[in-house]
Backbone as numpy.savetxt, mean C-alpha at the origin, in Angstrom:
# Nx Ny Nz CAx CAy CAz Cx Cy Cz
-13.54 4.45 10.28 -14.52 5.72 10.53 -13.83 6.94 10.33
-13.92 7.66 9.66 -12.87 9.37 9.69 -13.60 9.68 10.67
-12.32 10.74 10.75 -12.83 11.42 12.84 -14.23 12.47 12.59
-14.09 13.14 12.10 -14.97 14.59 12.56 -15.15 14.92 11.63
-16.72 15.82 11.04 -17.12 16.67 10.00 -17.45 17.57 10.39
-17.19 18.86 9.58 -17.02 20.75 10.17 -17.95 20.76 9.53
-19.44 21.30 10.07 -20.37 22.10 9.35 -20.25 23.53 9.61
-20.35 25.07 9.21 -20.79 25.65 10.00 -20.27 25.89 11.20
-18.61 25.40 11.39 -18.40 25.47 12.16 -18.35 24.61 13.36
-19.55 23.17 13.52 -19.83 22.53 14.67 -19.26 21.08 14.00
-18.65 20.94 14.81 -17.80 19.21 14.59 -18.83 18.49 14.83
-18.74 17.14 14.08 -19.53 15.64 14.12 -18.99 14.84 13.32
-19.01 13.24 14.00 -19.05 12.28 13.65 -19.15 11.91 11.94
-17.96 11.68 11.33 -18.23 11.28 9.68 -18.85 9.95 10.03
-19.68 9.97 8.33 -20.07 9.16 8.33 -19.05 7.46 7.99
-19.09 6.27 8.49 -18.43 5.33 8.27 -18.38 5.39 6.80
-17.01 4.65 6.44 -16.33 4.59 5.32 -16.60 3.30 4.69
-17.44 3.23 3.59 -17.97 1.76 3.82 -16.11 0.94 2.93
-16.08 -0.31 3.07 -15.21 -1.14 2.17 -15.63 -1.52 1.01
-14.12 -0.75 0.40 -13.83 -0.05 -1.38 -14.34 -1.16 -2.10
-13.81 -2.71 -1.73 -13.89 -4.04 -2.84 -15.60 -4.50 -2.36
-16.61 -3.55 -1.03 -18.00 -3.75 -1.64 -18.90 -3.63 -2.82
-17.91 -2.42 -3.23 -18.07 -1.84 -4.70 -17.90 -2.14 -5.95
-16.51 -2.32 -5.72 -15.72 -2.10 -7.12 -14.75 -3.87 -6.34
-15.34 -4.77 -6.94 -15.35 -6.20 -6.15 -13.83 -6.82 -7.13
-13.46 -6.36 -8.04 -12.76 -7.62 -8.87 -11.22 -7.13 -8.58
-10.93 -6.60 -7.34 -9.64 -6.53 -6.68 -8.56 -7.90 -7.37
-7.26 -7.65 -7.84 -6.31 -8.54 -7.85 -5.61 -9.32 -6.56
-5.07 -7.77 -5.66 -4.75 -8.04 -4.47 -4.82 -7.30 -3.69
-5.28 -6.89 -2.29 -5.32 -6.17 -1.13 -5.19 -6.31 -0.06
-4.19 -5.16 0.27 -3.87 -5.11 1.82 -3.51 -3.70 2.06
-4.42 -3.95 3.81 -4.74 -2.36 4.45 -4.41 -2.92 5.95
-4.61 -1.81 6.19 -4.86 -1.56 7.87 -6.32 -0.95 8.00
-7.42 -1.16 7.43 -8.81 -1.28 7.80 -9.46 -3.13 6.82
-10.44 -3.23 7.27 -11.03 -4.38 6.53 -11.65 -3.88 4.78
-11.09 -4.05 4.39 -11.20 -3.86 2.56 -12.27 -4.53 1.92
-13.42 -5.39 2.48 -14.53 -6.16 2.37 -14.83 -6.74 2.96
-16.40 -6.55 3.17 -17.47 -7.40 4.23 -17.24 -8.16 4.60
-17.20 -9.37 2.83 -17.32 -10.50 3.28 -15.94 -11.55 3.90
-15.42 -10.94 3.81 -13.23 -10.72 4.29 -13.89 -11.70 5.52
-13.43 -13.00 5.76 -13.20 -13.23 7.44 -11.76 -13.44 7.91
-10.71 -12.93 7.22 -9.29 -13.54 7.79 -8.70 -12.52 8.30
-7.71 -11.90 8.65 -7.04 -11.20 9.24 -6.15 -10.17 8.76
-5.82 -9.04 8.91 -5.09 -7.95 8.24 -3.82 -8.38 8.15
-2.98 -8.93 8.79 -1.68 -9.20 8.85 -1.38 -9.75 10.59
0.01 -10.34 10.70 0.57 -11.15 11.35 2.10 -10.00 12.17
1.51 -10.72 13.77 2.85 -9.34 13.67 3.51 -10.25 14.83
4.63 -9.91 15.18 6.12 -10.56 15.91 6.35 -10.14 16.63
5.83 -9.49 18.03 6.71 -9.35 18.72 8.44 -9.20 18.64
9.33 -8.73 19.00 10.65 -9.09 19.73 11.84 -9.50 20.59
10.46 -9.56 21.59 11.07 -10.50 22.90 10.92 -11.96 22.88
10.05 -12.26 22.62 9.96 -13.65 22.88 9.92 -14.29 21.08
9.71 -13.38 20.24 9.66 -14.07 19.14 8.35 -14.52 18.65
7.53 -14.40 19.75 6.19 -15.33 18.99 5.09 -14.09 18.16
4.53 -15.09 17.35 4.10 -14.53 16.33 2.62 -14.53 16.35
1.08 -13.45 16.08 0.14 -13.95 16.73 -0.61 -12.99 15.72
-1.77 -13.21 14.73 -2.52 -12.86 13.68 -3.18 -11.72 14.38
-3.97 -10.87 13.48 -4.46 -9.57 14.37 -5.43 -9.39 13.09
-6.86 -9.09 13.55 -8.00 -8.59 12.95 -8.22 -7.29 12.98
-9.48 -7.05 13.12 -9.79 -5.91 12.49 -10.93 -5.16 14.18
-11.13 -3.98 14.46 -12.48 -3.92 15.84 -13.30 -4.16 14.98
-14.45 -3.63 16.11 -15.88 -3.63 15.82 -16.10 -2.74 14.64
-15.55 -1.48 13.92 -15.36 -0.43 13.17 -15.09 -1.00 11.73
-13.71 -2.08 11.89 -13.30 -2.28 10.86 -12.06 -1.46 10.59
-11.37 -1.23 11.72 -10.11 -0.32 11.52 -9.40 -1.85 12.20
-7.81 -1.77 12.11 -7.40 -2.44 12.67 -6.92 -2.73 14.09
-7.25 -4.17 14.31 -7.52 -3.94 16.14 -5.97 -3.43 16.80
-5.48 -2.08 16.79 -4.47 -1.74 17.83 -4.41 -2.73 18.67
-5.33 -2.57 19.50 -5.65 -2.88 21.10 -4.92 -4.18 21.51
-4.86 -5.43 20.18 -4.86 -6.81 20.17 -3.14 -6.48 19.93
-2.63 -5.40 19.43 -1.50 -5.32 18.62 -0.42 -5.08 20.01
-1.23 -4.31 20.95 -0.27 -4.22 22.10 -0.57 -5.34 23.00
-1.40 -5.47 23.12 -1.67 -6.36 23.89 -0.80 -7.73 23.81
-0.19 -8.23 22.59 0.72 -8.96 21.88 2.50 -8.83 22.47
2.02 -7.49 21.84 4.10 -6.71 22.38 4.28 -6.28 23.26
3.42 -5.54 24.02 3.92 -5.05 25.30 4.79 -4.06 25.38
6.04 -4.56 26.17 6.93 -3.74 26.16 7.84 -3.90 25.11
7.83 -4.48 23.32 9.07 -5.44 22.85 8.03 -4.09 22.14
8.74 -4.66 20.13 8.79 -3.95 19.32 7.99 -4.33 18.91
7.00 -4.32 17.96 6.12 -5.36 16.43 6.53 -5.06 15.72
6.72 -6.43 14.61 7.06 -6.22 13.08 6.11 -7.14 12.33
5.93 -7.10 11.30 4.32 -7.60 10.54 5.32 -8.60 9.49
5.21 -9.91 10.31 5.47 -10.80 9.23 4.81 -11.41 8.10
3.32 -11.45 7.86 2.42 -11.17 6.94 1.60 -10.17 6.64
1.31 -9.40 5.68 0.50 -8.89 4.99 -0.27 -9.40 4.56
-1.69 -9.86 5.03 -2.70 -10.32 4.38 -3.43 -10.25 3.18
-3.48 -10.25 2.35 -4.29 -10.37 1.31 -5.94 -10.60 1.62
-6.74 -9.54 1.08 -8.22 -9.14 1.42 -9.07 -8.92 0.14
-8.54 -9.53 -1.30 -8.75 -10.07 -2.30 -9.63 -11.00 -2.74
-9.26 -12.30 -1.35 -9.65 -13.67 -2.06 -8.91 -13.96 -2.83
-7.97 -14.09 -3.33 -6.90 -14.38 -4.63 -5.85 -14.69 -3.83
-5.77 -14.89 -2.16 -4.31 -15.94 -1.32 -3.55 -15.22 -1.77
-2.96 -13.86 -2.44 -1.51 -13.47 -2.54 -1.16 -12.40 -0.93
-0.70 -13.75 -0.23 -0.82 -13.16 1.02 1.14 -12.09 0.95
1.57 -11.19 1.25 2.41 -10.59 1.28 3.28 -10.70 2.49
4.89 -12.22 2.68 5.04 -12.05 3.52 6.69 -11.77 3.73
7.26 -11.80 4.59 8.96 -11.24 5.23 8.93 -12.32 6.03
9.58 -14.12 5.61 10.24 -14.63 6.36 11.57 -13.83 7.67
12.15 -13.50 7.09 13.62 -12.46 7.88 13.19 -11.42 8.92
13.71 -12.00 9.92 13.31 -10.90 10.99 13.66 -9.86 10.88
14.78 -9.64 10.46 15.58 -7.64 10.11 14.75 -7.13 9.05
14.44 -7.82 8.06 13.20 -7.30 6.98 11.82 -7.17 7.39
11.29 -7.68 8.53 9.93 -7.23 8.61 9.90 -5.79 8.88
8.43 -4.66 8.18 8.41 -3.61 8.51 7.42 -3.55 9.67
8.30 -2.15 10.17 7.64 -2.27 12.50 5.87 -1.85 11.70
5.29 -2.14 12.92 3.87 -1.89 13.05 3.77 -1.10 14.43
4.37 -1.66 15.66 4.42 -0.84 16.75 5.79 -0.86 17.82
5.97 0.53 18.30 7.14 0.49 18.94 6.54 0.48 20.39
7.85 0.45 20.93 7.73 -0.54 22.25 7.81 0.99 23.15
8.27 1.91 22.68 8.39 3.21 23.69 7.04 3.98 23.12
6.55 4.11 22.00 5.84 5.28 21.66 4.24 4.44 20.89
4.32 4.03 21.20 3.13 2.56 20.78 2.93 2.42 18.90
1.48 2.51 18.30 1.26 1.67 17.56 1.96 3.07 16.37
2.88 2.41 14.99 2.99 3.87 14.46 2.32 3.74 13.44
1.80 5.55 13.38 0.64 5.72 12.75 1.43 6.95 11.75
0.51 7.63 11.11 0.99 7.95 9.41 -0.74 8.92 9.47
0.04 9.90 8.93 -1.49 11.34 9.08 -1.52 12.17 9.63
-2.50 13.67 9.23 -2.14 14.85 9.60 -2.69 14.80 11.22
-2.83 15.41 11.87 -3.12 15.83 13.07 -3.92 15.10 13.49
-4.95 14.50 14.21 -6.69 14.25 14.56 -6.63 13.00 12.92
-6.05 12.82 11.79 -6.10 11.87 11.70 -5.43 10.91 11.07
-4.41 10.58 11.94 -4.01 9.24 12.01 -4.47 8.39 11.81
-3.58 7.14 11.37 -4.12 5.68 11.21 -2.97 5.40 11.12
-2.69 3.61 11.75 -1.94 2.43 11.44 -1.45 2.59 10.07
0.07 2.57 10.47 1.35 2.26 9.20 2.23 1.73 9.36
2.74 0.52 8.30 3.77 -0.12 8.11 4.60 0.82 8.20
5.78 0.89 9.06 7.21 1.61 9.08 8.16 0.39 7.80
8.46 1.40 6.83 10.00 0.44 5.94 10.77 1.55 6.32
12.21 0.44 6.86 13.40 2.06 7.14 14.33 1.85 5.93
13.82 1.45 4.77 15.25 2.36 3.62 16.40 1.28 3.87
16.30 -0.06 4.96 17.54 -0.14 4.51 17.20 -1.80 3.81
16.38 -2.92 4.73 16.43 -4.14 3.88 15.04 -4.36 4.46
13.65 -3.41 4.69 12.40 -4.03 4.80 11.62 -4.05 3.31
11.17 -5.25 3.15 9.97 -5.47 1.79 9.10 -6.43 2.12
8.49 -6.71 1.44 7.57 -8.19 1.09 8.07 -8.89 -0.19
7.03 -10.07 -0.11 7.27 -10.55 -1.16 5.97 -11.67 -1.48
5.68 -11.26 -2.54 3.87 -11.18 -2.99 4.05 -12.11 -4.10
3.21 -13.30 -4.14 3.71 -14.34 -5.41 2.81 -13.75 -6.60
2.88 -14.02 -7.64 2.33 -13.23 -8.82 1.27 -13.98 -9.85
1.14 -15.42 -8.81 0.46 -16.43 -10.22 -0.82 -15.97 -10.76
-1.39 -15.03 -9.78 -3.14 -14.57 -9.79 -3.46 -13.25 -10.87
-2.31 -12.89 -11.56 -2.57 -11.61 -11.90 -1.91 -11.96 -13.76
-2.87 -11.25 -14.11 -2.64 -10.96 -15.89 -1.09 -9.43 -16.51
-1.33 -10.95 -17.48 0.58 -9.90 -17.80 -0.07 -8.75 -18.61
0.41 -7.59 -18.58 0.50 -6.77 -19.41 0.16 -4.99 -19.08
-0.87 -5.42 -17.50 -1.19 -3.77 -17.85 -2.16 -3.89 -16.05
-1.99 -3.13 -15.56 -2.05 -2.92 -14.07 -2.97 -1.37 -14.18
-3.85 -1.66 -13.06 -4.04 -0.56 -12.56 -4.32 -0.62 -10.99
-3.71 0.19 -10.20 -3.53 0.27 -8.90 -3.78 2.02 -8.17
-4.53 1.46 -6.46 -3.64 2.41 -5.60 -3.74 2.26 -4.47
-2.85 3.35 -3.64 -2.60 3.36 -2.65 -1.63 4.15 -1.41
-2.11 3.78 -0.63 -1.84 5.26 0.27 -0.30 4.85 1.33
0.33 6.03 1.26 1.97 6.13 1.73 2.64 6.85 1.89
3.99 6.95 2.69 4.15 8.44 3.00 5.62 8.01 2.73
5.89 8.67 2.24 8.18 9.00 2.37 8.82 9.55 3.58
9.71 9.73 3.83 10.26 10.35 4.93 11.05 10.97 4.25
12.39 11.93 5.44 12.19 12.91 4.39 13.92 12.08 3.44
14.22 11.27 3.83 15.95 11.04 3.03 15.52 9.41 2.42
16.49 8.91 1.17 16.16 8.12 1.01 15.38 7.81 -0.16
15.61 6.75 -0.30 14.70 5.92 -1.79 12.81 5.84 -1.02
12.03 5.59 -2.03 11.00 4.94 -1.63 10.19 4.28 -2.87
9.69 2.80 -2.39 9.58 2.33 -3.51 8.15 1.38 -3.40
6.91 1.74 -4.42 5.80 1.01 -3.56 5.74 -0.08 -4.18
5.83 -0.56 -5.12 5.94 -1.67 -5.66 6.14 -1.80 -6.83
7.17 -3.17 -7.30 7.94 -3.50 -8.20 7.40 -4.96 -8.58
7.63 -5.03 -9.93 8.18 -6.48 -10.71 8.45 -6.45 -11.65
9.80 -7.09 -12.17 10.55 -7.40 -12.45 9.77 -8.04 -14.59
8.52 -8.26 -14.41 7.84 -9.41 -15.45 6.58 -9.09 -15.38
5.69 -9.61 -14.76 4.29 -9.63 -15.20 3.57 -9.23 -15.30
3.51 -8.49 -14.37 2.90 -7.24 -13.79 2.81 -5.96 -14.18
2.89 -4.94 -15.12 3.30 -3.91 -15.57 2.96 -3.01 -14.19
4.19 -2.11 -13.99 3.93 -1.33 -12.39 4.51 -0.44 -12.38
4.46 0.90 -11.51 5.17 2.03 -11.19 5.83 1.55 -10.29
7.18 2.08 -9.95 7.70 2.28 -8.77 8.39 3.60 -8.78
8.98 4.61 -7.33 8.75 5.58 -6.91 11.16 4.95 -7.14
11.67 5.70 -7.36 13.62 5.35 -6.96 14.10 6.32 -6.77
15.42 6.20 -6.62 15.86 7.44 -5.25 16.15 8.47 -5.82
15.71 8.49 -7.51 15.68 10.17 -7.58 14.08 10.53 -7.59
13.42 10.37 -7.20 12.25 9.96 -7.71 11.29 10.24 -8.36
11.56 9.43 -9.30 10.76 8.32 -10.45 10.05 7.45 -10.48
8.98 7.55 -11.45 8.23 6.81 -11.48 8.62 6.19 -12.84
8.35 4.58 -12.89 9.43 4.13 -14.12 8.69 2.95 -14.34
8.46 2.22 -15.27 7.50 1.17 -16.06 8.91 0.26 -15.93
9.65 -0.26 -15.50 10.13 -1.26 -15.33 10.32 -2.53 -15.97
8.98 -3.20 -16.67 8.86 -4.19 -17.58 9.12 -3.64 -18.81
9.67 -2.42 -19.18 9.94 -2.12 -20.44 11.78 -2.50 -20.87
11.34 -2.88 -22.27 12.95 -3.18 -22.38 13.36 -1.72 -23.95
13.65 -0.52 -23.85 14.54 -0.19 -22.65 13.58 0.29 -21.20
14.00 0.44 -19.88 13.39 1.20 -19.14 12.89 2.74 -18.92
11.55 2.64 -18.84 11.03 4.03 -19.36 11.01 4.78 -18.07
12.13 5.95 -18.15 10.95 7.07 -16.91 9.68 8.12 -17.00
9.04 7.73 -15.81 7.94 8.29 -17.03 7.08 9.50 -16.10
7.98 9.55 -14.91 7.57 10.67 -13.85 8.64 11.22 -13.10
9.01 12.52 -12.91 10.03 13.11 -11.57 9.18 13.77 -11.14
9.07 13.75 -9.39 8.72 14.48 -8.67 8.63 13.83 -7.26
9.43 14.96 -6.45 9.67 14.97 -5.22 8.70 15.09 -4.51
8.35 14.44 -2.90 7.21 14.58 -1.90 7.91 14.13 -0.93
7.27 14.79 0.02 7.38 14.35 1.07 6.18 13.88 2.26
5.76 12.86 3.05 4.78 13.11 4.19 3.42 11.45 3.16
2.58 12.36 3.66 1.58 11.05 3.00 1.06 11.64 1.89
0.80 10.68 1.06 0.28 10.36 -0.16 -0.91 9.49 -0.69
-2.00 9.98 -1.68 -2.24 8.71 -2.15 -2.49 9.03 -4.01
-1.91 7.89 -4.62 -1.51 7.52 -5.25 -2.18 6.53 -6.29
-2.66 6.86 -7.69 -3.27 6.28 -8.33 -2.36 5.88 -9.72
-2.69 4.90 -10.35 -1.99 4.87 -11.82 -1.95 3.39 -12.60
-2.23 3.51 -13.83 -2.16 2.34 -14.52 -1.46 2.75 -15.79
-1.08 1.10 -15.83 0.28 1.19 -17.26 -0.05 -0.08 -17.95
-0.61 0.27 -19.03 -0.84 -0.65 -20.52 0.30 -1.19 -21.16
0.09 -1.91 -21.63 1.46 -2.09 -22.80 2.19 -1.38 -23.73
0.91 -0.19 -23.88 1.35 1.01 -24.82 1.39 2.55 -23.83
0.84 2.36 -22.45 0.30 4.06 -22.43 0.68 3.75 -21.10
0.59 4.70 -20.45 0.84 5.09 -18.49 -0.14 6.23 -18.32
-0.70 6.18 -17.21 -1.21 7.21 -16.60 -1.21 7.33 -15.11
-1.10 8.50 -14.66 -0.68 8.76 -13.06 -1.64 9.71 -12.09
-2.05 9.76 -11.36 -2.84 10.59 -10.52 -1.90 10.40 -8.74
-2.36 11.83 -8.60 -2.17 11.98 -6.99 -3.03 12.91 -5.97
-3.05 12.12 -5.29 -4.31 13.00 -4.17 -5.26 13.21 -5.26
-6.35 12.86 -5.88 -7.10 12.43 -6.24 -6.84 13.66 -7.61
-6.54 14.02 -8.03 -6.34 15.72 -9.28 -6.56 14.75 -10.24
-6.70 15.67 -11.48 -7.13 15.17 -12.55 -4.99 14.51 -13.17
-5.01 14.56 -14.28 -3.99 13.45 -14.88 -2.37 14.38 -13.93
-1.77 14.09 -13.16 -0.83 14.31 -13.20 0.41 13.93 -14.10
0.82 13.01 -14.66 1.72 12.52 -15.70 0.70 11.61 -16.65
0.92 11.18 -18.31 0.27 10.40 -18.75 1.09 10.07 -19.98
1.11 9.16 -20.66 1.84 9.76 -22.03 1.94 7.81 -22.43
3.09 7.91 -23.92 3.11 6.66 -24.58 4.44 6.55 -24.48
4.46 4.95 -24.83 6.17 4.55 -24.88 6.71 3.74 -25.79
7.82 3.45 -26.16 8.62 2.66 -26.87 8.59 1.45 -25.85
8.74 0.46 -26.03 9.63 -0.72 -25.70 8.73 -2.53 -25.89
9.42 -3.36 -25.45 8.97 -4.51 -25.12 8.34 -4.88 -24.05
7.12 -5.26 -23.44 6.73 -5.56 -22.09 6.75 -7.42 -21.75
7.54 -7.12 -20.62 8.08 -8.86 -20.72 6.56 -9.78 -20.23
7.09 -11.08 -20.59 5.58 -12.21 -20.51 6.23 -13.28 -19.41
6.98 -13.26 -18.81 7.94 -14.00 -17.81 7.19 -14.08 -16.86
7.08 -14.37 -15.79 5.86 -15.10 -14.66 7.36 -15.09 -13.46
7.21 -13.69 -12.47 7.97 -13.76 -11.71 7.45 -12.70 -10.23
7.84 -13.03 -9.10 6.90 -12.53 -7.94 6.96 -11.15 -8.21
6.00 -10.44 -7.18 5.94 -8.80 -6.86 6.99 -8.58 -5.37
7.34 -7.10 -5.23 7.94 -6.98 -4.22 6.70 -5.77 -3.72
6.93 -5.80 -2.15 6.31 -4.10 -1.54 7.28 -3.80 -0.97
8.12 -2.28 -1.54 8.51 -2.10 -0.52 10.26 -2.19 -0.85
10.62 -3.23 -2.39 11.61 -2.85 -2.42 11.70 -2.97 -4.21
12.56 -2.46 -4.76 12.66 -3.07 -6.57 13.10 -4.09 -6.54
12.69 -4.48 -8.04 13.25 -6.11 -8.60 13.90 -6.97 -7.86
14.49 -5.99 -8.15 16.56 -6.56 -8.48 17.23 -6.34 -7.01
16.58 -5.93 -5.61 17.10 -5.51 -4.42 17.79 -5.10 -3.98
17.75 -4.07 -4.40 18.70 -2.60 -4.85 17.79 -2.11 -4.09
17.45 -0.94 -4.41 17.01 -0.03 -3.76 15.20 -0.17 -2.39
15.17 0.52 -2.09 14.01 0.27 -0.99 13.28 1.03 -0.38
12.09 0.68 0.08 11.32 1.99 0.32 11.41 2.55 1.75
11.11 4.38 1.67 11.98 4.96 3.37 10.54 5.54 3.38
9.89 4.74 4.27 8.41 5.48 5.00 7.42 4.53 5.14
6.12 4.87 5.00 5.68 3.60 5.69 4.20 2.97 4.46
3.65 2.55 4.10 2.46 2.06 3.42 0.96 2.01 5.01
0.64 2.40 3.82 -0.81 2.59 4.72 -2.47 1.34 3.87
-2.11 1.98 2.79 -2.78 0.55 1.68 -2.10 0.33 0.14
-2.71 -0.39 0.00 -2.06 -0.34 -1.07 -3.25 -1.58 -2.02
-3.67 -1.60 -3.04 -4.82 -2.22 -4.13 -4.15 -2.57 -5.51
-4.38 -3.71 -5.91 -3.76 -3.68 -7.40 -5.30 -4.79 -7.97
-5.45 -3.39 -8.73 -6.96 -3.67 -9.71 -6.77 -4.14 -11.20
-7.84 -5.19 -11.75 -7.67 -4.67 -12.88 -7.42 -3.79 -13.69
-7.06 -3.41 -14.36 -6.78 -1.99 -15.69 -7.84 -1.25 -15.88
-9.46 -2.41 -15.92 -10.49 -2.27 -16.50 -11.41 -0.90 -15.06
-11.15 -1.11 -14.19 -11.47 -0.58 -13.07 -11.19 0.87 -13.03
-10.21 1.13 -14.13 -9.54 2.45 -14.22 -10.48 3.84 -14.20
-11.07 2.81 -14.76 -12.62 4.25 -14.83 -13.65 4.01 -13.73
-12.95 3.91 -12.91 -13.96 3.85 -11.52 -12.73 4.77 -10.90
-11.68 4.89 -11.33 -10.83 5.75 -10.24 -11.57 6.59 -9.54
-11.67 7.85 -10.12 -12.54 8.62 -8.42 -13.52 8.08 -7.77
-14.20 7.28 -7.81 -14.70 6.85 -7.09 -14.33 5.94 -5.73
-12.57 4.79 -6.46 -11.87 4.61 -5.26 -11.35 5.60 -5.29
-10.83 6.27 -5.68 -9.89 7.52 -4.88 -11.10 8.19 -3.55
-12.41 8.66 -3.81 -12.78 9.12 -3.02 -13.17 7.94 -1.67
-13.05 7.00 -1.82 -13.13 6.37 -0.42 -11.75 6.21 0.16
-10.87 6.01 -0.65 -9.58 5.72 0.45 -9.17 7.45 0.59
-9.58 8.19 -0.12 -9.24 9.64 0.79 -10.38 9.62 2.01
-12.05 9.15 1.73 -12.76 9.37 3.19 -12.09 8.74 3.95
-11.48 7.63 4.33 -10.99 6.87 5.08 -10.06 7.61 5.89
-8.51 7.99 4.80 -7.12 8.72 5.51 -7.61 10.20 5.33
-8.35 10.97 4.55 -8.46 12.20 5.24 -7.03 12.54 4.79
-6.80 12.21 3.67 -5.09 12.91 2.82 -5.55 14.81 2.44
-6.33 14.83 2.24 -6.67 16.30 0.96 -8.13 16.18 1.05
């Protein structure tokens, strides 16, 4: 639920934001700190505390938000890290990280739940340290050559930021050290956008075998165009938080990442309205 609405100076609670996959039902993979589909009966993530290294699955509270009280109870005086970020699409494409030192952080032993957002609009967030944190995602359910994605993430003041990358089957965008969006599947690689940002953003974008379009914070087209090159047709896993050749990694947070079939691009405005309704970014 978003926090408050203000009408003529009076503040009151906003209406609950419905899970986006209830209306736009064909997501290929979906990860979030909120419930994305009413019919989903699984958990949001598996959290490991670094005292005894015990793990537990964490679900949602009665309002569809991440059950942060359960995380705090499990971690206690220890830090908490995410072993799995579960896929809510129904395609069982859970994002995982078996190496403890490469798991994004969700809970700090001193400050509590990691959060991102403007004052009064904070939501839980997975913190990627920019050094070795990332998730591996199987790609067997995905279509070759095109995609549409929506995501909520933030970049820290330094380092690289990587949103998701895949060297082959799914054409996707990722941010590089020089603040670029790149269509990595092309030969040659195409740099399609260059802009620095710091802080929380809602990004959506589509790449097809011939063109690309990128949007930021619900704006009109930030950049678009056509390109030349060859799309790879081989199948490999994708990653959240690192470049596909395991060099650069995301420095900042992730809160939501949904891979959609490219035909959902026609519903982009409604999808963005839903994400912003929950995270209250702009």
